[in-house]
C-alpha positions as CSV (number, residue, x, y, z in Angstrom):
1,M,9.7,10.6,-0.3
2,K,6.1,8.8,1.0
3,H,2.8,9.8,-0.7
4,S,1.3,11.8,1.9
5,I,2.8,13.2,4.3
6,R,1.3,13.0,8.4
7,V,1.8,16.0,10.7
8,A,2.1,14.9,14.6
9,A,1.4,17.3,16.9
10,I,3.5,16.4,20.3
11,A,2.3,17.6,23.5
12,A,4.6,19.6,26.2
13,A,4.0,19.5,29.3
14,I,6.0,21.9,32.6
15,I,6.6,19.8,35.4
16,A,8.7,21.0,38.2
17,T,12.4,20.0,37.9
18,P,14.8,19.3,40.7
19,A,18.0,21.7,40.4
20,F,20.1,18.7,39.7
21,A,18.5,17.9,36.3
22,N,21.3,15.9,34.0
23,E,24.3,18.3,32.3
24,S,24.7,16.2,28.8
25,T,22.3,14.3,26.8
26,D,23.2,13.1,23.0
27,L,22.2,14.5,19.7
28,S,22.4,12.4,16.6
29,V,22.7,12.7,13.4
30,T,21.3,10.4,11.1
31,G,20.0,9.9,6.6
32,S,20.9,8.5,3.6
33,F,23.2,9.5,0.9
34,V,21.2,8.9,-2.3
35,P,22.0,9.0,-5.8
36,S,19.2,10.8,-7.1
37,A,16.2,12.4,-5.5
38,C,12.6,10.8,-6.6
39,Q,8.7,10.8,-5.6
40,V,5.9,8.5,-5.8
41,S,2.5,10.0,-6.3
42,L,-1.1,8.6,-7.3
43,S,-4.1,10.3,-9.4
44,D,-7.0,11.7,-8.1
45,G,-4.9,12.7,-4.9
46,G,-4.7,8.6,-4.1
47,R,-8.9,8.3,-3.3
48,M,-10.7,5.2,-4.8
49,N,-14.4,6.1,-4.0
50,F,-16.8,3.9,-4.0
51,G,-19.9,6.3,-2.9
52,N,-23.0,4.1,-1.1
53,V,-23.7,0.5,-1.4
54,S,-26.2,-1.1,-1.1
55,M,-25.9,-4.0,1.4
56,E,-29.2,-5.3,-0.8
57,T,-26.7,-6.3,-3.4
58,F,-24.8,-8.4,-1.1
59,N,-24.5,-12.2,-1.3
60,A,-27.0,-14.0,1.5
61,T,-24.5,-15.9,2.6
62,G,-20.8,-15.4,2.4
63,Y,-18.5,-12.8,1.6
64,T,-19.3,-10.4,-1.3
65,A,-17.4,-8.7,-4.4
66,V,-18.5,-4.6,-3.9
67,G,-15.9,-3.6,-7.3
68,T,-13.0,-2.2,-8.1
69,R,-11.9,1.5,-8.7
70,Q,-8.4,2.9,-9.8
71,V,-5.3,5.1,-9.9
72,T,-1.9,5.6,-11.6
73,L,0.9,5.6,-10.1
74,N,3.5,7.9,-11.0
75,L,7.3,7.7,-9.6
76,T,9.8,9.9,-11.0
77,C,13.5,10.7,-10.3
78,T,16.1,13.4,-11.0
79,S,18.4,10.8,-12.7
80,A,18.1,7.5,-13.5
81,A,18.1,5.1,-10.0
82,P,17.4,2.0,-8.9
83,V,14.3,2.6,-6.9
84,A,11.8,0.2,-5.8
85,V,7.4,1.4,-4.6
86,A,7.1,-0.3,-1.4
87,I,3.0,-0.2,0.6
88,A,2.6,0.0,4.2
89,D,-1.3,-0.6,5.2
90,N,-2.4,1.4,8.0
91,R,-5.6,-0.3,8.4
92,A,-3.4,-3.8,8.6
93,S,-5.7,-5.3,12.3
94,S,-8.5,-5.0,10.2
95,V,-7.9,-7.6,7.5
96,I,-10.7,-10.8,7.0
97,P,-8.6,-13.9,8.0
98,G,-9.2,-15.8,4.7
99,L,-10.9,-14.3,3.1
100,V,-8.9,-13.2,0.3
101,A,-7.9,-17.3,-0.4
102,D,-12.0,-17.6,-0.6
103,R,-11.9,-15.1,-2.9
104,V,-8.9,-15.2,-5.1
105,A,-7.5,-18.8,-6.7
106,G,-3.9,-18.5,-5.3
107,R,-4.5,-15.6,-3.0
108,T,-3.7,-15.2,1.1
109,D,-3.8,-13.4,3.5
110,A,0.0,-11.6,2.9
111,D,-2.8,-9.7,-0.4
112,A,-5.0,-8.5,1.6
113,F,-5.4,-4.8,3.3
114,G,-7.7,-4.3,5.6
115,L,-10.8,-1.8,5.2
116,G,-11.3,-0.8,9.0
117,T,-13.7,-2.2,11.9
118,D,-17.5,-1.2,12.7
119,G,-17.4,-1.1,16.5
120,T,-15.5,-4.8,16.8
121,V,-16.4,-5.7,13.5
122,N,-14.3,-5.7,10.4
123,V,-15.5,-4.1,7.3
124,G,-14.0,-5.9,4.8
125,T,-10.5,-6.5,2.7
126,Y,-9.3,-5.4,-0.6
127,T,-6.9,-6.5,-2.5
128,L,-4.2,-4.3,-4.6
129,T,-2.8,-5.3,-8.2
130,M,-0.4,-3.5,-10.1
131,G,-1.0,-3.1,-14.8
132,A,1.7,-3.3,-17.0
133,L,4.4,-1.3,-16.1
134,S,6.1,1.4,-17.8
135,A,9.7,2.6,-17.3
136,N,11.4,5.1,-18.8
137,G,8.6,5.6,-21.6
138,E,8.9,1.8,-22.5
139,T,7.1,-1.2,-21.2
140,A,9.2,-3.2,-18.7
141,G,8.8,-6.2,-16.5
142,A,7.8,-6.0,-13.0
143,I,9.7,-7.9,-10.3
144,S,9.1,-8.1,-6.2
145,S,11.4,-8.2,-3.8
146,T,10.1,-9.5,-0.2
147,D,13.8,-9.1,1.4
148,N,14.3,-5.7,0.4
149,G,15.9,-6.2,-2.4
150,A,18.4,-8.7,-1.6
151,S,16.7,-10.9,-3.9
152,W,14.2,-10.3,-6.3
153,V,11.8,-12.6,-8.2
154,A,9.6,-11.5,-11.7
155,S,6.2,-11.6,-11.8
156,A,4.7,-12.4,-14.9
157,G,2.1,-11.7,-16.6
158,T,0.2,-7.8,-16.5
159,T,-1.2,-8.3,-13.3
160,H,0.9,-8.0,-9.9
161,Y,-0.8,-8.5,-6.7
162,M,0.8,-6.5,-4.2
163,G,1.2,-7.2,-0.4
164,P,2.7,-4.7,3.0
165,T,5.4,-7.8,3.1
166,R,7.2,-7.0,-1.1
167,I,8.9,-4.4,-2.8
168,Y,8.2,-3.5,-5.9
169,T,10.6,-2.1,-9.1
170,A,10.6,-2.5,-12.9
171,A,13.0,-4.7,-14.8
172,T,14.4,-5.1,-18.6
173,A,12.3,-8.2,-20.0
174,E,13.3,-11.4,-18.7
175,T,15.3,-10.1,-16.2
176,T,15.4,-9.5,-12.0
177,T,17.4,-7.3,-11.9
178,P,16.1,-3.6,-11.2
179,L,16.3,-1.0,-13.9
180,P,17.5,2.3,-12.9
181,V,15.0,4.8,-13.6
182,T,13.9,8.6,-14.4
183,S,10.2,7.1,-14.7
184,L,8.1,4.5,-13.7
185,T,4.1,4.5,-14.9
186,S,1.4,1.6,-13.8
187,Q,-2.4,1.5,-12.9
188,I,-3.3,0.4,-9.4
189,E,-6.4,-1.4,-8.6
190,A,-7.9,-1.9,-5.9
191,T,-10.7,-4.7,-5.3
192,V,-13.6,-4.3,-2.8
193,Y,-15.0,-7.6,-0.1
194,A,-17.3,-7.2,1.8
195,N,-17.6,-9.3,5.1
196,T,-20.6,-10.8,5.1
197,L,-23.8,-10.0,5.9
198,E,-24.3,-11.9,9.3
199,A,-21.3,-10.7,10.3
200,L,-22.1,-6.6,9.5
201,P,-24.5,-4.4,11.3
202,T,-27.4,-4.4,8.4
203,N,-29.7,-1.2,9.8
204,R,-27.4,1.2,9.3
205,R,-24.6,2.9,7.3
206,V,-21.0,1.6,7.6
207,D,-18.3,3.3,6.2
208,M,-15.6,1.6,4.6
209,D,-12.0,2.9,5.8
210,G,-9.0,1.2,3.7
211,S,-5.9,3.2,4.1
212,A,-2.4,2.3,2.8
213,T,0.8,4.6,2.4
214,L,3.6,4.2,-1.1
215,S,6.9,5.8,-0.2
216,I,10.3,4.6,-2.9
217,V,12.6,2.4,-0.9
218,Y,15.9,3.7,-3.1
219,L,17.7,0.3,-3.7
């Protein structure tokens, strides 16, 4: 289940068709049987509002670290199940190449999320990190996978960078085996970086429009 539900309208047009239209069509039945029903949610509706940020505080040259905001991730399942969390960047095309590597040691564009555009200008980039994980009410380790769960890598420390190419879940200490969970909780922090003053229009308001979707992956 995804944190947000999007409803798209489909327009249907009535057109003249010949009398000999197709006399057969295909039907498909798809889906998956899963061991447990799970839901994921974010506190404050997932909104991280930075309000009005004066460009007068921006660095004269280079990118500017605007600040951080946090929300709480809560994942619950009706019975213990091995599941993971995936995140998709809905503004991926607006990531500023090289910004994260410039500002965060050891990080690359794989850890970056886009803040949308102002005309043809990319507004900025942000990173997302998960804090310490609590699984089934106990402290747990964090593991990630870039191959949809075929293999896992332990994440050291208590700050875990998220990225659209990875999925994340909990494991018992010093293992890389996904832990079946009935509950999984963590703080998610966004750190925002603005584009340079040279690139941004400075005579009017520029809106940040970052958007990402978290969803559950059944393992």
